[in-house]
Structure formats: structure tokens, C-alpha cells
C-alpha positions as CSV (number, residue, x, y, z in Angstrom):
1,X,49.2,20.4,19.6
2,X,47.3,23.5,18.7
3,X,47.6,27.3,18.5
4,X,45.0,29.9,18.4
5,X,43.9,31.8,15.3
6,X,46.2,34.6,14.1
7,X,44.8,38.0,14.7
8,X,47.3,40.0,12.7
9,X,45.7,42.0,9.9
10,X,46.8,42.4,6.3
11,X,48.2,45.6,4.8
12,X,46.4,47.8,2.3
13,X,48.6,46.7,-0.6
14,X,47.9,43.0,0.1
15,X,44.1,43.6,0.3
16,X,44.2,45.7,-2.8
17,X,45.9,43.0,-4.7
18,X,43.4,40.4,-3.5
19,X,40.5,42.6,-4.5
20,X,42.3,42.9,-7.8
21,X,42.2,39.1,-8.2
22,X,38.4,39.2,-7.6
23,X,38.1,42.0,-10.2
24,X,40.1,39.9,-12.6
25,X,37.7,37.0,-12.1
26,X,34.9,39.5,-12.6
27,X,36.2,40.3,-16.0
28,X,34.6,37.0,-17.0
29,X,31.2,38.7,-16.6
30,X,32.3,41.5,-19.0
31,X,33.2,38.7,-21.5
32,X,29.8,37.1,-20.9
33,X,28.0,40.4,-21.7
34,X,30.0,40.8,-24.9
35,X,29.3,37.2,-25.9
36,X,25.5,37.6,-25.2
37,X,25.4,40.8,-27.4
38,X,27.2,39.0,-30.2
39,X,24.9,36.0,-30.1
40,X,21.8,38.2,-30.1
41,X,23.3,40.1,-33.1
42,X,23.8,36.8,-34.9
43,X,25.7,36.1,-38.1
44,X,28.9,34.4,-38.9
45,X,31.2,37.3,-38.0
46,X,29.4,37.8,-34.6
47,X,29.6,34.1,-33.8
48,X,33.3,34.1,-34.7
49,X,33.9,37.0,-32.3
50,X,31.8,35.2,-29.6
51,X,34.1,32.2,-29.8
52,X,37.1,34.5,-29.5
53,X,35.8,36.1,-26.4
54,X,34.9,32.7,-25.0
55,X,38.6,31.9,-25.4
56,X,39.5,35.0,-23.4
57,X,37.0,33.9,-20.6
58,X,38.5,30.5,-20.6
59,X,42.0,32.0,-20.1
60,X,40.8,34.1,-17.2
61,X,39.2,31.1,-15.6
62,X,42.4,29.0,-16.0
63,X,44.6,31.6,-14.3
64,X,42.6,33.4,-11.6
65,X,42.7,30.4,-9.3
66,X,46.5,30.3,-9.3
67,X,46.6,34.0,-8.5
68,X,44.1,33.6,-5.7
69,X,46.2,30.7,-4.1
70,X,49.4,32.6,-4.4
71,X,48.0,35.7,-2.6
72,X,45.9,33.6,-0.2
73,X,42.9,35.6,-1.1
74,X,40.5,33.4,0.9
75,X,42.4,34.3,4.1
76,X,42.9,37.9,3.4
77,X,39.3,38.6,2.3
78,X,37.3,35.8,4.1
79,X,34.0,37.7,3.7
80,X,33.9,37.5,-0.1
81,X,33.4,34.1,-1.7
82,X,35.5,34.1,-4.9
83,X,34.6,30.5,-5.7
84,X,30.9,31.5,-5.8
85,X,31.7,34.4,-8.1
86,X,33.8,32.0,-10.3
87,X,30.9,29.5,-10.5
88,X,28.4,32.1,-11.5
89,X,30.5,33.4,-14.3
90,X,31.6,29.9,-15.4
91,X,27.9,28.8,-15.7
92,X,27.4,31.7,-18.1
93,X,30.5,31.3,-20.2
94,X,30.8,27.5,-20.1
95,X,27.1,26.5,-20.4
96,X,24.4,29.1,-20.8
97,X,25.8,31.3,-23.5
98,X,27.5,28.4,-25.6
99,X,24.2,26.5,-25.6
100,X,22.4,29.8,-26.6
101,X,24.8,30.1,-29.5
102,X,24.1,26.6,-30.7
103,X,20.4,27.5,-30.7
104,X,20.9,30.9,-32.4
105,X,23.1,29.4,-35.1
106,X,20.6,26.8,-35.9
107,X,23.0,23.9,-35.3
108,X,20.4,21.5,-33.8
109,X,18.1,19.7,-36.3
110,X,14.5,20.8,-36.4
111,X,12.5,19.6,-33.4
112,X,15.5,18.8,-31.2
113,X,16.2,22.2,-29.6
114,X,14.8,20.9,-26.4
115,X,18.0,18.8,-25.9
116,X,19.8,22.0,-25.2
117,X,17.7,22.6,-22.1
118,X,18.5,19.0,-21.1
119,X,22.2,19.9,-21.4
120,X,21.7,23.1,-19.4
121,X,19.8,21.3,-16.6
122,X,22.5,18.6,-16.4
123,X,25.2,21.3,-16.2
124,X,23.2,23.0,-13.4
125,X,23.2,19.8,-11.5
126,X,27.0,19.4,-12.0
127,X,27.7,22.9,-10.8
128,X,25.7,22.3,-7.6
129,X,27.5,19.1,-6.6
130,X,29.7,19.6,-3.6
131,X,32.0,16.8,-4.7
132,X,32.3,17.9,-8.3
133,X,36.0,18.2,-7.6
134,X,37.3,15.0,-6.1
135,X,39.7,14.6,-3.2
136,X,42.4,13.2,-5.5
137,X,42.2,16.2,-7.8
138,X,39.8,15.5,-10.7
139,X,36.4,16.6,-11.9
140,X,33.6,14.1,-11.2
141,X,31.3,13.7,-14.1
142,X,31.5,15.6,-17.4
143,X,32.8,19.0,-16.4
144,X,30.3,21.1,-18.5
145,X,32.7,22.1,-21.3
146,X,29.8,23.2,-23.4
147,X,31.8,26.1,-24.8
148,X,34.1,23.6,-26.5
149,X,31.2,21.4,-27.6
150,X,29.5,24.4,-29.2
151,X,32.7,25.4,-31.0
152,X,33.2,22.0,-32.5
153,X,29.5,21.6,-33.4
154,X,29.8,25.0,-35.2
155,X,33.0,24.4,-37.1
156,X,32.6,20.7,-37.7
157,X,28.9,20.3,-38.7
158,X,27.9,16.6,-38.8
159,X,24.8,14.6,-39.4
160,X,21.7,15.3,-37.3
161,X,21.8,12.0,-35.4
162,X,25.4,12.6,-34.3
163,X,24.7,16.2,-33.1
164,X,21.8,15.1,-31.0
165,X,23.6,12.0,-29.7
166,X,26.6,14.1,-28.7
167,X,24.5,16.7,-26.8
168,X,22.4,14.1,-24.9
169,X,25.3,11.8,-24.3
170,X,27.5,14.4,-22.7
171,X,24.5,15.6,-20.6
172,X,24.1,12.1,-19.4
173,X,27.8,11.8,-18.5
174,X,27.4,14.7,-16.1
175,X,25.5,12.3,-13.8
176,X,28.1,9.4,-14.2
177,X,30.7,9.6,-11.4
178,X,33.7,9.3,-13.7
179,X,36.9,11.2,-13.2
180,X,38.1,13.8,-15.7
181,X,41.4,15.6,-15.6
182,X,41.7,18.8,-13.8
183,X,44.9,20.2,-15.4
184,X,45.6,23.0,-12.9
185,X,46.0,20.4,-10.1
186,X,49.6,19.5,-11.0
187,X,51.3,16.1,-11.4
188,X,53.1,14.8,-14.5
189,X,49.9,13.8,-16.3
190,X,48.3,17.3,-15.8
191,X,51.6,19.0,-16.7
192,X,51.8,17.0,-20.0
193,X,48.1,17.8,-20.7
194,X,48.9,21.5,-20.1
195,X,51.7,21.3,-22.7
196,X,49.3,19.7,-25.2
197,X,46.7,22.3,-24.2
198,X,49.1,25.1,-25.2
199,X,49.7,23.6,-28.6
200,X,45.9,23.1,-28.9
201,X,45.4,26.7,-28.1
202,X,47.6,27.7,-31.0
203,X,45.7,25.3,-33.2
204,X,42.4,26.9,-32.2
205,X,43.8,30.3,-32.9
206,X,44.6,29.0,-36.4
207,X,41.0,27.7,-36.7
208,X,39.6,31.1,-35.8
209,X,42.0,32.8,-38.2
210,X,40.7,30.6,-41.0
211,X,37.1,31.4,-40.3
212,X,35.7,33.6,-43.1
213,X,34.4,36.9,-41.6
214,X,31.2,37.1,-43.7
215,X,30.1,33.5,-44.0
216,X,29.9,30.3,-42.0
217,X,32.9,27.9,-41.7
218,X,34.0,26.3,-44.9
219,X,36.4,23.4,-46.0
220,X,39.6,25.1,-44.8
221,X,38.2,25.8,-41.3
222,X,36.9,22.2,-41.2
223,X,40.4,20.8,-41.8
224,X,42.0,23.0,-39.2
225,X,39.3,22.2,-36.7
226,X,39.6,18.5,-37.4
227,X,43.3,18.6,-36.6
228,X,42.6,20.3,-33.3
229,X,40.6,17.3,-32.1
230,X,43.8,15.7,-31.0
231,X,43.5,17.4,-27.6
232,X,39.8,16.5,-26.8
233,X,40.6,12.9,-27.8
234,X,43.7,12.9,-25.5
235,X,41.7,14.5,-22.6
236,X,38.9,12.0,-22.8
237,X,41.2,9.0,-23.2
238,X,43.6,10.0,-20.4
239,X,40.6,10.7,-18.1
240,X,39.1,7.3,-18.8
241,X,42.4,5.7,-18.2
242,X,42.8,7.4,-14.8
243,X,39.3,6.3,-13.9
244,X,40.0,2.7,-14.8
245,X,43.2,2.7,-12.8
246,X,41.5,4.2,-9.7
247,X,38.7,1.6,-9.9
248,X,41.1,-1.3,-10.2
249,X,43.1,0.0,-7.2
250,X,40.0,0.6,-5.1
251,X,38.8,-2.9,-5.6
252,X,42.2,-4.2,-4.5
253,X,42.5,-2.2,-1.3
254,X,41.2,-2.7,2.2
255,X,41.1,1.0,2.9
256,X,39.5,4.0,1.3
257,X,41.3,6.8,3.2
258,X,44.4,7.6,5.3
259,X,44.3,10.1,8.2
260,X,47.6,11.6,9.3
261,X,48.5,13.3,12.5
262,X,50.8,16.3,11.8
263,X,53.3,17.1,14.5
264,X,55.8,14.3,14.7
265,X,54.2,12.3,11.9
266,X,54.4,14.5,8.8
267,X,56.9,17.0,10.3
268,X,58.7,17.0,13.6
269,X,57.3,20.4,14.7
270,X,56.5,19.3,18.2
271,X,59.9,20.6,19.5
272,X,58.9,24.0,18.0
273,X,55.7,24.0,20.0
274,X,57.7,23.1,23.1
275,X,60.2,25.9,22.4
276,X,57.5,28.4,21.9
277,X,56.0,27.5,25.3
278,X,59.4,27.6,26.9
279,X,60.1,31.1,25.6
280,X,56.7,32.4,26.8
281,X,57.2,30.9,30.2
282,X,60.7,32.4,30.4
283,X,59.2,35.8,30.0
284,X,57.0,35.0,33.0
285,X,60.0,33.8,35.1
286,X,59.1,30.1,34.8
287,X,60.9,27.1,33.4
288,X,59.4,24.2,31.4
289,X,61.8,21.3,30.5
290,X,61.6,19.5,27.2
291,X,61.3,16.2,29.1
292,X,58.3,17.5,31.1
293,X,56.6,18.8,27.9
294,X,57.1,15.5,26.0
295,X,55.8,13.3,28.8
296,X,52.8,15.4,29.6
297,X,51.7,17.3,26.6
298,X,52.8,15.7,23.3
299,X,49.6,15.3,21.2
300,X,47.5,17.5,23.4
301,X,45.6,20.6,22.5
302,X,46.9,24.1,23.3
303,X,43.8,24.7,25.4
304,X,44.7,21.8,27.6
305,X,48.4,22.7,27.8
306,X,47.8,26.3,28.6
307,X,45.3,25.5,31.2
308,X,47.6,23.0,32.8
309,X,50.6,25.4,32.8
310,X,48.6,28.2,34.4
311,X,47.5,25.9,37.1
312,X,51.0,24.3,37.6
313,X,52.9,27.6,37.8
314,X,50.1,29.7,39.3
315,X,50.2,32.2,36.4
316,X,48.0,35.3,36.5
317,X,47.6,35.5,32.7
318,X,44.5,34.1,31.0
319,X,44.5,31.1,28.7
320,X,43.8,33.3,25.8
321,X,46.7,35.7,26.6
322,X,49.1,32.8,27.0
323,X,48.1,31.2,23.8
324,X,48.2,34.5,21.9
325,X,51.9,34.9,22.9
326,X,52.7,31.2,22.2
327,X,51.1,31.3,18.7
328,X,53.0,34.4,17.7
329,X,56.2,32.7,18.7
330,X,55.3,29.4,17.0
331,X,54.4,30.9,13.7
332,X,57.7,32.8,13.8
333,X,59.8,29.8,14.8
334,X,58.3,27.4,12.3
335,X,59.5,29.4,9.4
336,X,62.6,27.7,7.9
337,X,62.2,24.8,10.3
338,X,59.5,22.8,8.6
339,X,60.8,19.7,6.8
340,X,59.0,16.5,5.9
341,X,60.1,13.4,7.9
342,X,61.7,10.6,6.0
343,X,59.2,8.7,3.7
344,X,56.4,11.2,4.1
345,X,56.4,12.5,0.5
346,X,56.7,9.0,-1.0
347,X,53.9,7.7,1.2
348,X,51.6,10.6,0.4
349,X,52.2,10.2,-3.3
350,X,51.7,6.5,-3.2
351,X,48.4,6.6,-1.3
352,X,47.2,9.5,-3.6
353,X,47.9,7.4,-6.7
354,X,46.2,4.4,-5.2
355,X,43.0,6.6,-5.0
356,X,42.8,6.9,-1.2
357,X,41.4,10.1,0.2
358,X,43.8,11.8,2.6
359,X,43.1,13.8,5.7
360,X,44.9,15.5,8.6
361,X,43.6,15.0,12.1
362,X,45.8,17.1,14.4
363,X,45.4,18.7,17.8
364,X,46.7,21.9,16.2
365,X,44.5,24.7,15.1
366,X,43.5,25.2,11.5
367,X,46.0,28.1,11.2
368,X,48.9,26.0,12.5
369,X,48.0,23.1,10.3
370,X,47.7,25.2,7.2
371,X,51.0,26.9,8.0
372,X,52.9,23.6,8.4
373,X,51.3,21.9,5.4
374,X,52.1,25.0,3.2
375,X,55.7,25.1,4.4
376,X,56.1,21.4,3.6
377,X,54.4,21.9,0.2
378,X,52.0,19.0,0.7
379,X,48.7,20.9,1.2
380,X,47.4,19.7,-2.2
381,X,47.3,16.1,-1.0
382,X,44.7,16.6,1.6
383,X,41.0,17.0,1.0
384,X,40.0,17.2,4.7
385,X,41.5,18.8,7.7
386,X,40.2,18.2,11.2
387,X,41.6,20.3,14.0
388,X,41.7,19.9,17.8
389,X,40.1,23.3,18.2
390,X,36.9,21.9,16.5
391,X,36.2,19.1,18.9
392,X,35.2,18.9,22.6
393,X,37.9,16.5,23.7
394,X,41.6,16.3,22.7
395,X,43.6,13.1,22.1
396,X,43.6,10.5,23.5
397,X,39.8,11.0,23.0
398,X,38.8,9.8,19.5
399,X,36.9,13.0,18.6
400,X,39.3,14.5,16.0
401,X,39.6,11.2,14.1
402,X,35.9,10.7,14.1
403,X,35.5,14.2,12.8
404,X,38.0,13.5,10.0
405,X,36.2,10.3,9.0
406,X,32.9,12.0,9.0
407,X,34.2,14.8,6.7
408,X,35.7,12.2,4.4
409,X,32.4,10.4,4.3
410,X,34.2,7.1,5.0
411,X,33.6,4.6,7.9
412,X,36.5,4.8,10.4
413,X,37.1,1.0,9.9
414,X,38.0,1.8,6.2
415,X,40.6,4.4,7.3
416,X,44.3,4.1,8.0
417,X,45.8,6.3,10.7
418,X,49.4,7.4,11.0
419,X,50.4,8.6,14.5
420,X,53.6,9.2,16.4
421,X,52.4,9.7,20.0
422,X,50.8,7.5,22.6
423,X,47.8,9.9,22.9
424,X,47.4,9.9,19.2
425,X,47.6,6.1,18.8
426,X,45.0,5.7,21.6
427,X,42.7,8.2,19.9
428,X,42.9,6.6,16.5
429,X,42.4,3.1,18.0
430,X,39.4,4.4,20.0
431,X,37.9,5.8,16.8
432,X,38.2,2.4,15.1
433,X,40.9,3.3,12.6
434,X,43.7,0.9,11.6
435,X,46.5,2.8,13.3
436,X,50.2,2.6,12.3
437,X,52.5,4.0,14.9
438,X,55.7,5.8,13.7
439,X,57.4,7.4,16.8
440,X,59.5,10.4,16.3
441,X,62.4,11.6,18.5
442,X,60.2,13.1,21.3
443,X,57.7,10.1,21.4
444,X,60.1,7.2,20.9
445,X,59.8,6.1,24.6
446,X,56.0,6.2,24.8
447,X,53.6,3.3,24.8
448,X,52.3,2.5,21.3
449,X,50.8,-0.9,22.1
450,X,47.3,0.3,20.9
451,X,48.6,0.5,17.3
452,X,48.0,-2.3,14.9
453,X,51.5,-1.8,13.4
454,X,54.6,0.0,14.4
455,X,57.3,1.2,12.0
456,X,60.7,2.9,12.7
457,X,60.1,5.4,9.9
458,X,57.4,6.2,7.3
459,X,60.0,5.2,4.8
460,X,59.4,1.6,5.9
461,X,55.7,1.8,5.0
462,X,54.9,-0.8,2.4
463,X,51.6,0.0,0.6
464,X,51.4,-3.3,-1.1
465,X,51.3,-5.3,2.1
466,X,49.1,-2.9,4.1
467,X,46.5,-2.0,1.4
């Protein structure tokens, strides 16, 4: 099922707020300029203030993404890439300037300054990786926290061999595909890490307070900084534990990804699509029964449905006009009606924890998919969305499932598929996925024989036996 893209604009206030979020992100550049000036000036007091402003930049970076998601900045201002702006500023405040401070403060032993360029190049590689943030919500490879490395090298001076080994070792870890916690992604582990991070932030404030203004850190600062190491130690240990668990689970599973149909599988929104069409046709003096819709159109794209209805009833409207009316009704009707089907939340959580990549392959348009997933509060589980409007042929053709597998970067044979309709099951089977049929109310009487497995409800899904 699909709808066409919404054409309604956004008000001036909404756009102004979204530009305000970009401006807030841009304040990181102001921080970068101040840090650069302080580093050039040099001296203990200047370095102290440089670290304070790095902390401000870190706070901005930790909060601007939440604001952007709340206001849906990407949808309101699609012509401005906030992620690119964020990456440019992050490279300055997380990598370039911290490494410059290490050089300017003379932290590296004589003859080893070149290792800072190795760290910078490694960080550049990391920033340019498209999969630097994994489907299951982690950073992949050392996430270029050179601001923190610079801080600890400054306040906890150690032997030359340790300093060089730390810089080169972390640079090397940028290329090692190991997961590191991404605390803003949610989940109990990230939430706990955020609590520890808050305590750590207070600890760091104490460290900075203890720094003497006119001289380099002394014994009191050393003690306070040493205590604050509890958080970096926790972060690394928890990250490595997650990576070990994911690797163990991946060796034990037969599948690397799971691809879900949406309507009737995650949420029984197919009746809402049907109702929207019925109301549009009523305005045109025509009648579409639920039984006719379910038998002919469940799992099909809007383009196919609209074309069929125009031919069937001899309508004078165009496909685009019919779909525009239908979409407006659907987006209005779906509000308050979206509810995850039994077992969906548990299954998504289980597969996510097992390390499987998750995708949606639906005949709906991207706008409709995003609206339903947001209403169900499950958007964060999915790294890939494949829409019926992006492929030439709708289900039962395999196109949308093949597109999902391609975007996941995983062979179809290594993907599970969850479907409710006959057309969807046939599409998944034709694409080569291991299909599990879970009929909903409107598809219970259809032929699901092409599925490898059939369940009465997703609540009956047993990950241990299937994976």
C-alpha cells in the first residue's frame, strides 16, 4: 500500500525554529574559532579555557541532534544538510583543534609529533565512512574522541612511550570495525551511560576548577583527573562487551537481517488505507467494499490501486488527483489509530539485540512509512526503508525486497521476511528471503503457501528456533 508525498508546506514559525536548530549547531564553529585563538595564544590559562570551550562544543553536539529530530528539521528544510554541518564542526572540535593543542602544549616527546598527523588522517577516514554509525545504533571504530584524549594527556602527563602508544593505538582502532556506545541512541545501557556521563561531567568541572590559572596542572589536578577516568574505563569496557556479544550472536545465527512489511505486519493500518479510498470514492459517487479491497488490493501500491479504480469506475480524475485526496485522508485517519500488533515490539527488540539489521519493505510511500513508524515509536529500530514508490513493480514482484536487501548490503538468502498478505509472501519468496507469514484480520483467508513458516501472531515468533 502506498500514498503519494505530502505537499503541504510548513509555517514560518516551524521553519524559523528549524533554522534556529541549524544556528545552534553552527555555534560549534564559534567555539572552534575561540579554541583556535586560545591555542595560538598558548600558555596554561589559555589551554584551560580552550578545554572549557571544548566542553561547551561537546554539549552543543550532544543536544542539537535531539532538537533536530523533535522538530523534524530534515523534512522541514530538506535543502540544507545539517548532518554535513555537524560533521564539519565535529572534525574541528573533536580532532583538528585538540591535536593542535597537544602539539602546541609540547605534550608529545621530541621527534614524535608526526604521530598527531597519523591520528588526524585516521580521524578523517572515520568521518568519511558511510557506516560509521551502525544499523544497531553504535559507532564503528574508535569515534575520534581526540578532545578527550588531548585533555587527559594534558592533565595526566605520563611517560613518553605511553603517550606515543596511546595516540598510535587509538588511531589504529579507527580502522578496526569494533562497536562503541552511541549514548544518544537510547536503551538501558546508553541511558545508564548517560547517567554516568552526567556524574563524569561534574567531575571534569571539578578538574578544570582545580587547574591553576597561571601554571600547568599540578598534583591536585592530577588526582581529580585520575578519579574521572572511571567513565572512559566504563565506556571502553561496555563497548567491548557489546561487541563481544554481537559477534557471539552473529556466529550463532543463520540470518543477518530481518525485513518487515508494514501494513498488516507491524500495524494493521490496511483498513485505514481502505477507508481512505472508500471516502474518496464516496465523494465521487462510487462505492468500494472492504471485501473487494482486501481481495484485490491488499499489499499493492497506490499507483496500481488508483489506476485500477479509475478504470473500474470510469472516473474522470487523474491518478495523481485521486492519490492526493486519498493521501490527505490517510494521514488524517492514521492519527490515533496506529498501534503495534501483538508481539511486534518484543520481536523487534529481540532481533535488534541479536545484532540483526532491520529494514522495512512496504508498498507504501516513504512519507506513509515514516508516519506509521513514528506513530508506533519504532523508527529507531530500522536502518533501511524500501518503498513501493521506489521500484518498477509492486508486490507480488520481488522488487521492493531486493531493494531492501541491496541497501542492507546483505544477500537475500541471509534475510528473514515478515509478511501478512499473499502478495507480500510471494514477493519475499521470489526475492529469495526466508519468509514468515503472519496473517492479519484482512489477509487471514489468503494463500500463504509460498512462506517457509506461518504463525498466528508475531507473539509466537521464537527467535531461538528460527535463528
